[in-house]
Backbone as a printed PyTorch tensor [residue, N CA C, xyz], in Angstrom:
tensor([[[ 24.7110,  -4.7340,  14.7730],
         [ 25.0230,  -5.4850,  13.4940],
         [ 26.1900,  -4.8080,  12.4280]],

        [[ 27.0280,  -5.2230,  11.9030],
         [ 28.3870,  -4.2820,  11.1370],
         [ 28.5230,  -5.2020,  10.4530]],

        [[ 29.8880,  -4.7930,  10.2540],
         [ 30.5310,  -5.4190,   9.0810],
         [ 31.3740,  -6.7250,   9.1630]],

        [[ 30.9700,  -7.4320,   8.4160],
         [ 31.6610,  -8.5470,   8.3380],
         [ 33.2500,  -8.8140,   7.7140]],

        [[ 34.1840,  -9.2820,   8.8680],
         [ 35.3440,  -9.2830,   8.7660],
         [ 36.0040, -10.9750,   7.9940]],

        [[ 36.3070, -11.1130,   6.8680],
         [ 36.9130, -12.4480,   6.3910],
         [ 38.2590, -12.6280,   6.0960]],

        [[ 39.2020, -13.3580,   6.9350],
         [ 40.0330, -13.6350,   6.3280],
         [ 40.7850, -14.0570,   5.5410]],

        [[ 40.9920, -13.6170,   4.6280],
         [ 41.3090, -14.0320,   3.1410],
         [ 42.7410, -15.2780,   3.3000]],

        [[ 43.1090, -16.1930,   2.5730],
         [ 43.9410, -17.1990,   2.5110],
         [ 45.6970, -16.6620,   2.3910]],

        [[ 45.6040, -15.1560,   2.0610],
         [ 46.8390, -14.7350,   2.0610],
         [ 47.2770, -13.8400,   3.3120]],

        [[ 46.4000, -14.3490,   4.3470],
         [ 46.4390, -13.0170,   5.3400],
         [ 46.0790, -11.5400,   5.2730]],

        [[ 45.3360, -11.4060,   4.2360],
         [ 44.5500, -10.1950,   4.1410],
         [ 42.8510, -10.2660,   4.6660]],

        [[ 42.3260,  -9.5170,   4.6720],
         [ 41.1030,  -9.2460,   5.0760],
         [ 40.2190,  -8.2960,   4.0020]],

        [[ 39.2240,  -9.2210,   4.0930],
         [ 38.3260,  -8.3980,   3.5910],
         [ 36.8090,  -8.2800,   3.8700]],

        [[ 36.6610,  -7.3190,   3.6960],
         [ 35.2410,  -6.5750,   4.6340],
         [ 33.9000,  -6.6770,   3.4700]],

        [[ 32.4680,  -7.3080,   4.3440],
         [ 31.9080,  -7.6030,   3.5160],
         [ 30.4400,  -6.9540,   4.7050]],

        [[ 29.1460,  -6.6510,   4.0160],
         [ 28.2980,  -5.9660,   4.7440],
         [ 27.3880,  -7.3030,   4.7330]],

        [[ 26.7720,  -7.7350,   5.9990],
         [ 25.6730,  -8.8590,   6.2970],
         [ 24.6560,  -9.0350,   4.4580]],

        [[ 23.8880,  -9.7210,   4.1390],
         [ 23.1810,  -9.8490,   3.4340],
         [ 22.2050,  -8.6120,   3.4140]],

        [[ 21.3230,  -8.4180,   4.5990],
         [ 20.4680,  -7.3180,   4.5380],
         [ 21.3120,  -6.4020,   4.4220]],

        [[ 22.1800,  -5.9370,   4.7020],
         [ 22.9390,  -4.6180,   4.2270],
         [ 23.1610,  -4.5560,   2.9150]],

        [[ 23.7470,  -5.2010,   2.3760],
         [ 23.8620,  -5.4700,   0.9040],
         [ 22.8320,  -4.7650,   0.4120]],

        [[ 21.9340,  -6.1940,   0.7470],
         [ 20.4590,  -5.7220,  -0.1460],
         [ 20.1250,  -4.4740,   0.1930]],

        [[ 20.6870,  -3.8290,   1.1500],
         [ 19.9510,  -2.4020,   1.6100],
         [ 21.2650,  -1.1830,   0.5250]],

        [[ 22.3000,  -1.3910,   0.5800],
         [ 23.1050,  -0.6710,  -0.3900],
         [ 23.0120,  -1.0320,  -2.0520]],

        [[ 22.4100,  -2.1830,  -2.1420],
         [ 22.2870,  -2.2030,  -3.4610],
         [ 20.7010,  -1.2890,  -4.4400]],

        [[ 19.8360,  -1.4130,  -3.1020],
         [ 19.0400,  -0.7920,  -3.2490],
         [ 19.1950,   0.9000,  -3.5360]],

        [[ 20.0150,   1.4770,  -2.1440],
         [ 20.3380,   3.0320,  -2.6840],
         [ 21.2640,   3.2450,  -3.5860]],

        [[ 21.8930,   1.9340,  -4.0450],
         [ 22.7880,   2.1420,  -5.5620],
         [ 21.6880,   2.7650,  -6.6740]],

        [[ 20.5220,   2.0640,  -6.5630],
         [ 19.4340,   2.1520,  -7.8720],
         [ 18.6040,   2.9480,  -7.3520]],

        [[ 18.8340,   4.0180,  -6.4550],
         [ 17.8580,   5.3890,  -6.1060],
         [ 16.8250,   4.5170,  -5.3920]],

        [[ 16.5690,   3.5490,  -4.7390],
         [ 15.8390,   2.6070,  -3.7910],
         [ 16.5100,   2.5560,  -2.8150]],

        [[ 16.0710,   3.6610,  -1.6940],
         [ 17.3320,   3.7420,  -0.7720],
         [ 16.1530,   3.2920,   0.4980]],

        [[ 16.5160,   3.2710,   1.6190],
         [ 16.3670,   3.0430,   2.7850],
         [ 14.5310,   4.0030,   3.1990]],

        [[ 14.7260,   5.1940,   2.6560],
         [ 13.4140,   5.9850,   2.8310],
         [ 12.0070,   4.9880,   2.1010]],

        [[ 12.5190,   4.9900,   0.8020],
         [ 11.6390,   3.8040,  -0.1020],
         [ 11.3680,   2.6430,   0.7260]],

        [[ 12.4150,   2.0690,   1.0910],
         [ 11.9780,   0.8380,   1.9870],
         [ 11.1940,   0.9370,   2.9570]],

        [[ 11.4120,   2.2830,   3.7920],
         [ 10.4900,   2.3040,   5.3100],
         [  9.5770,   2.7590,   4.1940]],

        [[  8.9790,   3.3010,   3.6910],
         [  7.7680,   3.8560,   3.1100],
         [  6.9700,   2.5990,   2.9410]],

        [[  7.5260,   1.6850,   2.2860],
         [  6.6190,   0.1470,   1.5920],
         [  6.3520,  -0.5850,   3.6050]],

        [[  7.3270,  -0.7090,   3.8730],
         [  7.0710,  -1.3040,   5.1960],
         [  6.4300,  -0.4360,   6.1810]],

        [[  6.2440,   0.7640,   6.2810],
         [  5.0690,   1.5120,   6.8310],
         [  3.3990,   1.3850,   6.3930]],

        [[  3.5240,   1.3410,   4.7060],
         [  2.3800,   1.0700,   4.2910],
         [  1.7700,  -0.2580,   4.2530]],

        [[  2.7150,  -1.5970,   4.4050],
         [  2.1680,  -2.7680,   5.2580],
         [  1.8890,  -3.0120,   6.2140]],

        [[  2.1050,  -1.8080,   7.0990],
         [  2.1600,  -1.9320,   8.8090],
         [  0.4520,  -1.1880,   8.4020]],

        [[  0.4610,  -0.0130,   7.8390],
         [ -0.8130,   0.6960,   7.7940],
         [ -1.7620,  -0.6090,   7.4070]],

        [[ -1.4750,  -1.0260,   6.9620],
         [ -2.7590,  -2.2140,   6.0280],
         [ -3.5680,  -2.7030,   7.1500]],

        [[ -2.4260,  -3.5480,   8.0350],
         [ -3.1470,  -4.5250,   8.9960],
         [ -3.2920,  -3.3820,  10.1530]],

        [[ -2.5970,  -2.2170,  10.2470],
         [ -3.0540,  -1.5350,  11.9230],
         [ -4.4660,  -0.8930,  11.4080]],

        [[ -4.8520,  -0.4340,  10.3190],
         [ -5.5710,   0.2760,   9.6370],
         [ -6.7660,  -0.3260,  10.0040]],

        [[ -6.6540,  -1.7540,   9.0740],
         [ -7.9560,  -2.8040,   9.0460],
         [ -8.4580,  -3.2300,  10.5510]],

        [[ -7.5400,  -3.6000,  11.3510],
         [ -8.0220,  -3.8050,  12.9840],
         [ -8.1830,  -2.3860,  13.5970]],

        [[ -7.6420,  -1.3010,  13.4780],
         [ -8.0980,  -0.0410,  14.1870],
         [ -9.3560,   0.2050,  13.8590]],

        [[ -9.6880,   0.4970,  12.5760],
         [-10.8870,   0.6850,  11.8450],
         [-12.1190,  -0.6190,  12.4460]],

        [[-11.9130,  -1.5030,  12.3770],
         [-12.9550,  -2.4730,  12.7910],
         [-13.3130,  -2.4150,  14.2020]],

        [[-11.9570,  -2.4330,  14.8790],
         [-12.3900,  -1.8480,  16.1190],
         [-12.8080,  -0.8350,  16.8990]],

        [[-12.9200,   0.3700,  16.3470],
         [-13.3750,   1.8230,  16.0270],
         [-14.7940,   1.6760,  16.0900]],

        [[-15.0110,   1.0800,  14.8630],
         [-16.4100,   0.8860,  14.5260],
         [-17.1580,  -0.2860,  15.1600]],

        [[-16.9140,  -1.5630,  15.9860],
         [-17.7040,  -2.0010,  16.8110],
         [-17.7770,  -1.6830,  17.8660]],

        [[-16.9280,  -1.1030,  18.9450],
         [-17.0440,   0.1720,  20.2040],
         [-17.3270,   0.9790,  19.8110]],

        [[-17.6960,   1.7020,  19.0460],
         [-18.9420,   2.7850,  18.3900],
         [-20.2670,   1.9780,  18.4680]],

        [[-20.1690,   1.3320,  17.3560],
         [-21.6690,   0.6470,  17.4110],
         [-21.8820,   0.4100,  19.0500]],

        [[-21.4790,  -0.4220,  19.2090],
         [-21.5350,  -1.2530,  21.0420],
         [-21.7780,  -0.1840,  21.7690]],

        [[-21.5540,   1.4230,  21.6860],
         [-21.3950,   2.1610,  22.5320],
         [-20.5910,   2.0440,  23.4480]],

        [[-19.4720,   1.3020,  23.6970],
         [-18.6300,   0.8950,  24.3790],
         [-18.0540,   2.3100,  25.0600]],

        [[-17.3610,   1.9420,  26.0010],
         [-16.5520,   3.5690,  26.6640],
         [-15.1980,   3.7330,  25.6090]],

        [[-15.0860,   5.5570,  25.7900],
         [-13.4180,   5.2880,  24.8480],
         [-12.3720,   4.5180,  25.0950]],

        [[-12.1290,   4.0750,  26.4350],
         [-11.1930,   3.6310,  27.0010],
         [-11.2700,   2.0860,  26.2120]],

        [[-12.6500,   1.2550,  26.7130],
         [-12.9470,   0.0530,  26.0070],
         [-12.5750,  -0.0380,  24.2610]],

        [[-13.0060,   0.7790,  23.7470],
         [-13.0760,   1.0490,  22.2010],
         [-11.6580,   1.3570,  21.9360]],

        [[-10.9140,   2.2120,  22.3810],
         [ -9.2560,   2.0010,  21.8320],
         [ -8.3080,   1.3090,  22.2060]],

        [[ -8.7880,   0.1720,  23.8290],
         [ -8.2350,  -1.5640,  23.6240],
         [ -8.6090,  -2.0550,  22.5920]],

        [[-10.1030,  -2.1790,  22.6160],
         [-10.5330,  -3.1170,  21.0160],
         [ -9.3600,  -3.0050,  19.9970]],

        [[ -9.5490,  -1.4510,  19.8150],
         [ -9.0860,  -1.0300,  18.4390],
         [ -7.4030,  -1.7280,  18.5180]],

        [[ -6.9060,  -1.5230,  19.3800],
         [ -5.5980,  -1.4440,  19.3830],
         [ -5.2070,  -2.6070,  19.2610]],

        [[ -5.7500,  -3.3530,  20.0960],
         [ -5.6370,  -5.4720,  19.9120],
         [ -6.0810,  -5.6250,  18.7460]],

        [[ -6.9430,  -5.1650,  18.1100],
         [ -7.3280,  -5.6330,  16.7060],
         [ -5.9810,  -5.2890,  15.4900]],

        [[ -5.4570,  -3.6210,  15.8400],
         [ -4.5780,  -3.2270,  15.3120],
         [ -3.6440,  -4.5390,  15.5670]],

        [[ -3.2430,  -5.0580,  16.8710],
         [ -2.1910,  -5.8580,  16.7240],
         [ -2.5330,  -7.0060,  15.8090]],

        [[ -3.2000,  -7.6030,  15.9640],
         [ -3.8400,  -9.2820,  15.0630],
         [ -3.7140,  -8.8390,  13.9120]],

        [[ -3.9920,  -8.0010,  13.3250],
         [ -4.3830,  -7.9830,  11.5100],
         [ -2.8050,  -7.4480,  11.3390]],

        [[ -2.5020,  -6.7280,  11.8610],
         [ -1.0340,  -6.1500,  11.6320],
         [ -0.1430,  -7.4210,  11.7850]],

        [[ -0.1550,  -8.1550,  12.5680],
         [  1.1140,  -9.9100,  12.7200],
         [  0.6310, -10.4540,  11.6680]],

        [[ -0.7910, -10.9330,  11.3540],
         [ -1.2640, -11.5750,  10.4340],
         [ -0.8060, -11.2570,   9.3110]],

        [[ -1.3140,  -9.9300,   9.0200],
         [ -0.7500,  -9.5000,   7.6350],
         [  1.0910, -10.4410,   7.2310]],

        [[  1.6240, -10.0960,   8.5670],
         [  2.8740, -10.2350,   8.2780],
         [  2.9710, -11.9300,   8.3590]],

        [[  2.4890, -12.2920,   9.1510],
         [  2.9680, -13.8850,   9.5830],
         [  2.5330, -14.6300,   8.2650]],

        [[  1.2870, -14.3020,   7.7230],
         [  0.8590, -15.1430,   6.5070],
         [  1.9790, -15.6800,   5.7110]],

        [[  2.6590, -14.3880,   5.3340],
         [  3.5780, -14.9310,   4.1820],
         [  4.7310, -14.7960,   4.5630]],

        [[  5.4880, -15.0500,   5.9370],
         [  6.3920, -16.1450,   6.1750],
         [  6.2800, -17.1040,   6.4800]],

        [[  5.0520, -17.3310,   6.7270],
         [  5.1980, -19.1620,   6.7650],
         [  4.7740, -19.6910,   5.6000]],

        [[  4.5840, -18.7020,   4.4500],
         [  4.7630, -19.4430,   2.9980],
         [  5.6680, -19.4940,   2.8240]],

        [[  6.9620, -19.1130,   3.6640],
         [  8.3140, -19.3670,   2.9580],
         [  8.6510, -21.1730,   3.8680]],

        [[  8.1860, -21.8160,   4.0840],
         [  8.1120, -22.9110,   4.8580],
         [  8.7180, -23.0280,   6.2820]],

        [[  8.6450, -21.6570,   7.0590],
         [  9.3960, -21.7600,   8.5000],
         [  8.5730, -22.0900,   9.0880]],

        [[  8.7980, -22.7250,  10.6120],
         [  7.8430, -23.5100,  11.2420],
         [  7.1760, -21.8660,  12.0590]],

        [[  6.2210, -22.2860,  12.5750],
         [  5.2170, -21.6420,  13.2710],
         [  6.4000, -20.3880,  14.3310]],

        [[  6.6750, -21.6520,  15.1220],
         [  7.2910, -21.0310,  16.5000],
         [  8.5270, -19.9200,  15.9330]],

        [[  9.3410, -19.9860,  14.3590],
         [ 10.1430, -19.1250,  13.8030],
         [  9.5680, -17.9550,  13.0270]],

        [[  8.0720, -18.5400,  12.5920],
         [  7.5280, -17.2430,  11.8010],
         [  7.1930, -16.2120,  12.6200]],

        [[  6.7030, -16.6060,  13.8380],
         [  6.0100, -15.8690,  14.8390],
         [  7.4140, -14.7040,  15.7430]],

        [[  8.1010, -15.7550,  15.7390],
         [  9.5620, -14.6370,  16.0330],
         [ 10.0240, -13.5880,  14.9690]],

        [[ 10.0140, -14.0270,  13.8570],
         [ 10.2150, -12.7340,  12.7760],
         [  9.1760, -11.8790,  12.6520]],

        [[  8.0120, -12.3670,  12.9910],
         [  6.5940, -11.3900,  12.5430],
         [  6.6600, -10.5420,  14.1530]],

        [[  7.2730, -10.8690,  15.1230],
         [  7.4220, -10.2220,  16.3770],
         [  8.3660,  -8.9270,  16.0330]],

        [[  9.7370,  -9.7040,  15.8890],
         [ 10.6340,  -8.8820,  16.1220],
         [ 11.0280,  -7.5790,  14.3660]],

        [[  9.4740,  -8.1880,  13.5270],
         [  9.2310,  -6.9450,  12.5080],
         [  8.6610,  -6.0380,  12.6070]],

        [[  7.2950,  -6.5970,  13.4460],
         [  6.3990,  -5.4920,  13.5740],
         [  6.2590,  -4.6230,  14.6390]],

        [[  6.1400,  -5.3130,  16.0590],
         [  5.8340,  -4.8390,  16.9650],
         [  6.5200,  -3.1780,  17.4140]],

        [[  7.7230,  -3.1510,  17.1350],
         [  8.0940,  -1.2950,  17.0030],
         [  7.2340,  -0.4050,  16.4260]],

        [[  6.8700,  -0.8980,  14.7200],
         [  6.0670,  -0.0620,  14.0380],
         [  4.4520,   0.2220,  14.5660]],

        [[  4.2910,  -0.8710,  14.8790],
         [  2.6820,  -1.4850,  15.5450],
         [  2.9390,  -0.2160,  16.1150]],

        [[  3.3670,  -0.5190,  17.3540],
         [  3.3900,   0.1940,  18.6010],
         [  3.1420,   1.9490,  18.1120]],

        [[  4.0860,   1.8850,  17.7840],
         [  4.3820,   3.6290,  17.4550],
         [  2.8590,   4.4770,  16.6060]],

        [[  2.4670,   3.3990,  15.4180],
         [  1.4480,   3.6010,  14.7340],
         [  0.2050,   4.1290,  15.5130]],

        [[ -0.0230,   2.8400,  16.6370],
         [ -1.1360,   2.9940,  17.3400],
         [ -1.1260,   4.0510,  18.9710]],

        [[ -0.0310,   4.4060,  18.8910],
         [  0.3790,   5.2380,  19.9240],
         [  0.0430,   6.7890,  19.0560]],

        [[  0.3170,   6.8440,  17.7590],
         [  0.1510,   8.0450,  17.0760],
         [ -1.5900,   8.4640,  17.1290]],

        [[ -2.0030,   7.2800,  15.9520],
         [ -3.1420,   7.0550,  15.9390],
         [ -4.4040,   7.6100,  16.7970]],

        [[ -4.4510,   6.6760,  17.9270],
         [ -5.1840,   6.8580,  18.7660],
         [ -4.9470,   8.2170,  19.7040]],

        [[ -3.5360,   8.5970,  19.9520],
         [ -3.5020,  10.2710,  20.2910],
         [ -4.2220,  10.9790,  19.5750]],

        [[ -4.2720,  11.0450,  18.4930],
         [ -4.6080,  12.2800,  17.1470],
         [ -6.7840,  11.8390,  17.4540]],

        [[ -6.8170,  10.7150,  17.5170],
         [ -8.5960,  10.1930,  17.8420],
         [ -8.8730,  10.9640,  18.9200]],

        [[ -7.9550,  10.7310,  20.4740],
         [ -8.1880,  11.4990,  21.3590],
         [ -8.2430,  13.0440,  21.5840]],

        [[ -7.2920,  13.3710,  20.7960],
         [ -7.0930,  14.7900,  20.8910],
         [ -7.8750,  15.7720,  19.9520]],

        [[ -8.5540,  14.7600,  18.7560],
         [ -9.9260,  15.3890,  18.3810],
         [-10.8150,  15.6980,  19.0790]],

        [[-11.5810,  17.0310,  18.9880],
         [-12.9830,  16.7510,  20.1080],
         [-14.1830,  16.5420,  19.9010]],

        [[-14.3730,  15.4910,  20.6840],
         [-15.7930,  14.7100,  20.2260],
         [-15.2060,  13.3530,  19.0980]],

        [[-14.3160,  13.6240,  18.4770],
         [-14.3970,  11.9810,  17.4190],
         [-14.6890,  11.1670,  17.9760]],

        [[-13.9580,  10.7210,  19.1880],
         [-14.4520,   9.3010,  19.6750],
         [-16.1460,   9.3330,  19.9790]],

        [[-17.0350,  10.6490,  20.3310],
         [-18.0230,  10.5390,  20.9860],
         [-18.6660,  10.1700,  19.6690]],

        [[-18.4270,  10.6510,  18.1550],
         [-19.0400,  10.9490,  17.0590],
         [-19.9930,   9.6690,  16.7320]],

        [[-20.7030,   9.3280,  16.1860],
         [-21.5710,   8.1730,  15.5760],
         [-20.8140,   8.0860,  14.3260]],

        [[-21.1780,   6.2340,  13.7070],
         [-20.7590,   5.8270,  12.6630],
         [-21.2070,   6.6410,  11.4450]],

        [[-22.0640,   7.6480,  11.1330],
         [-22.5490,   7.9210,  10.4460],
         [-21.8760,   9.6120,  10.3500]],

        [[-21.2070,   9.9440,  11.7440],
         [-20.5530,  11.4980,  11.5730],
         [-19.0760,  11.6210,  10.5990]],

        [[-19.2700,  12.5720,   9.6050],
         [-18.0910,  12.9970,   9.2170],
         [-16.9500,  13.1220,   9.9140]],

        [[-17.2710,  13.9060,  11.6930],
         [-16.0570,  13.7180,  12.0130],
         [-15.1150,  12.5940,  12.8820]],

        [[-16.5550,  11.8080,  12.7580],
         [-15.5740,  10.3470,  13.1610],
         [-14.1730,  10.1350,  12.2220]],

        [[-14.8290,   9.7010,  11.3850],
         [-14.2150,   9.3530,   9.9850],
         [-12.9170,  10.0340,   9.5780]],

        [[-13.5960,  11.4550,   9.4890],
         [-12.3780,  12.4210,   8.8750],
         [-11.6690,  12.6350,   9.9030]],

        [[-11.4810,  12.3470,  11.2420],
         [-10.6280,  12.1820,  12.4580],
         [ -9.7360,  10.8670,  12.0800]],

        [[-10.3460,   9.6320,  11.8740],
         [ -9.8010,   8.6940,  12.0400],
         [ -9.0560,   8.7850,  10.4810]],

        [[ -9.1320,   9.4220,   9.5710],
         [ -8.6390,   9.4490,   8.3600],
         [ -7.0310,  10.6490,   8.4680]],

        [[ -7.2690,  10.9680,   9.2660],
         [ -6.2980,  12.0780,  10.0830],
         [ -5.2110,  11.4000,  11.0200]],

        [[ -5.6410,  11.0290,  11.7000],
         [ -5.4450,  10.4070,  12.5140],
         [ -4.5540,   9.0630,  11.8950]],

        [[ -5.0090,   8.3940,  10.7210],
         [ -4.2120,   7.4910,  10.1410],
         [ -2.6970,   8.0890,   9.5770]],

        [[ -2.9780,   8.7630,   8.4140],
         [ -1.9650,   9.9340,   7.7700],
         [ -1.1320,  10.2460,   8.8940]],

        [[ -1.8750,  10.6210,   9.8790],
         [ -0.2810,  11.2940,  10.7710],
         [  0.5060,  10.3370,  11.5750]],

        [[  0.0670,   9.0930,  11.7470],
         [  0.8470,   7.7950,  12.1610],
         [  1.8040,   7.5120,  11.0670]],

        [[  1.2540,   6.9410,   9.7090],
         [  1.5810,   6.6920,   8.3160],
         [  3.5470,   7.8270,   8.8600]],

        [[  2.7660,   9.1800,   8.9680],
         [  4.1660,  10.2320,   8.4790],
         [  5.1970,  10.1270,   9.5680]],

        [[  4.6380,   9.9010,  10.7800],
         [  5.3260,   9.4720,  12.4080],
         [  6.3290,   8.0190,  12.1230]],

        [[  5.0870,   7.2250,  11.2930],
         [  5.7030,   5.7380,  11.6330],
         [  7.2450,   5.3920,  10.9310]],

        [[  7.2350,   6.3830,   9.5290],
         [  8.3300,   5.8800,   8.1240],
         [  9.3080,   5.9220,   8.7000]],

        [[ 10.1450,   7.4810,   9.5230],
         [ 11.3320,   7.7660,  10.0890],
         [ 11.6290,   6.3640,  11.3920]],

        [[ 10.6810,   6.0860,  12.1840],
         [ 10.7410,   4.7230,  13.3000],
         [ 11.0650,   3.4820,  11.9800]],

        [[ 10.8500,   3.3650,  10.8170],
         [ 10.9860,   2.5370,  10.2390],
         [ 12.3140,   2.0850,   9.0410]],

        [[ 12.2990,   3.5660,   8.9560],
         [ 13.8280,   3.6000,   8.0420],
         [ 15.0210,   3.6180,   9.2260]],

        [[ 14.5500,   4.1530,  10.1110],
         [ 16.0230,   3.7300,  11.5800],
         [ 16.2000,   2.1670,  11.7750]],

        [[ 15.0410,   1.4330,  12.1480],
         [ 14.8550,   0.3640,  12.2460],
         [ 15.5650,  -0.7010,  10.9390]],

        [[ 15.3480,  -0.3060,   9.9340],
         [ 15.6950,  -1.2160,   9.0130],
         [ 17.4580,  -0.9890,   8.6300]],

        [[ 17.7410,   0.4400,   9.1310],
         [ 19.0740,   0.8790,   8.8430],
         [ 19.7310,   0.5520,   9.7280]],

        [[ 19.8990,  -0.7840,  10.5900],
         [ 20.5070,  -1.3880,  11.6960],
         [ 19.6950,  -2.5410,  11.5750]],

        [[ 18.9600,  -3.1950,  10.4020],
         [ 19.0740,  -4.7090,  10.0770],
         [ 17.7310,  -5.5260,  11.0110]],

        [[ 16.8800,  -4.3780,  11.7210],
         [ 15.5650,  -4.6250,  12.4600],
         [ 14.1960,  -4.3770,  11.5840]],

        [[ 13.3990,  -4.2870,  12.7240],
         [ 11.6920,  -4.3290,  12.0970],
         [ 11.6790,  -5.1790,  10.4350]],

        [[ 11.1800,  -4.6440,   9.9970],
         [ 11.2360,  -4.9900,   8.3260],
         [ 12.4280,  -5.4890,   7.4960]],

        [[ 13.5960,  -5.2500,   7.8490],
         [ 14.2640,  -5.4130,   7.0360],
         [ 14.9380,  -7.2670,   7.8190]],

        [[ 13.7540,  -7.5010,   8.7620],
         [ 14.1220,  -9.0000,   9.1480],
         [ 13.2370,  -9.7060,   8.2800]],

        [[ 12.0260,  -9.3200,   7.8350],
         [ 11.2700,  -9.6520,   7.0170],
         [ 11.6780,  -9.7150,   5.4770]],

        [[ 12.1410,  -8.7500,   5.1160],
         [ 12.7940,  -8.4070,   3.7290],
         [ 13.9230,  -9.8060,   3.7720]],

        [[ 14.4940, -10.0660,   4.3350],
         [ 15.5870, -11.0750,   4.1280],
         [ 15.0170, -12.4340,   3.7790]],

        [[ 13.6670, -12.1520,   3.5500],
         [ 13.3150, -13.9490,   3.4320],
         [ 12.4890, -13.6410,   1.8470]],

        [[ 12.7050, -12.5240,   1.3580],
         [ 12.1290, -12.6660,   0.2340],
         [ 12.9570, -13.1470,  -0.9510]]])
């Protein structure tokens, strides 16, 4: 993505940022720059990811599934809920399901992937967290810390994507 060059009638050229870049520039001018957008995008991602992640970990732990099976379930549900939280409002714009799915995948895949890798890595490195029961403070404390760390790591990733017109910048253009 770059600057659009438009030829003028007199032979001169004008430079215009694409719509999503112009919007980000406007946000920066009002003090609501890329970091703010990245934080909002990451919070949006966190809501979907955390819903699926918590549900998956609770189901896996309650059923006594292995650590690997529990993580696979949690990651699968995190992607499902994360995508659903973006897909639903995109569909409300009147976009076809195929187009809305493409926008959703483009907007969320990297963010959800980073969040899930970090979140589950933290859960795995906290001794006993995955084996602790649902009534254990260790389980819930480790989960809260893992989601917080995942959020902190994912914000700069989303900022980088948005600055390049990718990630949630794709969805942002639909608002």
